[in-house]
Wavefront OBJ file of the C-alpha trace (Angstrom):
o trace
v -19.186 -93.801 17.107
v -17.128 -93.600 13.916
v -18.982 -93.183 10.642
v -16.931 -94.415 7.704
v -17.848 -94.336 4.006
v -15.918 -96.409 1.478
v -16.464 -95.444 -2.137
v -15.321 -97.866 -4.839
v -14.871 -96.187 -8.201
v -13.883 -92.558 -8.650
v -15.332 -91.908 -12.090
v -18.016 -89.352 -12.834
v -20.665 -90.953 -10.645
v -18.322 -91.729 -7.759
v -16.866 -88.232 -7.631
v -20.332 -86.647 -7.926
v -21.455 -88.730 -4.961
v -18.345 -87.748 -2.992
v -18.884 -84.053 -3.756
v -22.535 -84.248 -2.699
v -21.631 -86.153 0.470
v -19.047 -83.554 1.503
v -21.373 -80.628 0.798
v -24.233 -81.993 2.888
v -24.288 -81.936 6.655
v -23.378 -85.561 7.251
v -21.680 -87.084 10.255
v -19.001 -88.920 8.284
v -15.697 -89.103 10.145
v -13.704 -90.926 7.474
v -14.018 -91.106 3.701
v -12.074 -93.750 1.759
v -11.816 -93.615 -2.044
v -10.783 -96.735 -3.964
v -10.057 -96.876 -7.681
v -7.770 -98.866 -9.967
v -6.551 -95.664 -11.639
v -4.356 -94.128 -8.926
v -4.022 -90.840 -10.847
v -7.656 -90.086 -9.963
v -6.956 -90.498 -6.263
v -3.972 -88.174 -5.934
v -4.606 -84.761 -4.476
v -4.073 -81.879 -6.899
l 1 2 3 4 5 6 7 8 9 10 11 12 13 14 15 16 17 18 19 20 21 22 23 24 25 26 27 28 29 30 31 32 33 34 35 36 37 38 39 40 41 42 43 44
């Protein structure tokens, strides 16, 4: 079964939640980040 998380908003709260989600032992197979500011979404 696929576990998918969609996060809308990549500001301070959204990115803190994403960081915490990735550092915990969760069974998330796919993580989708959505934000109007595309500069926040690009990989550095």
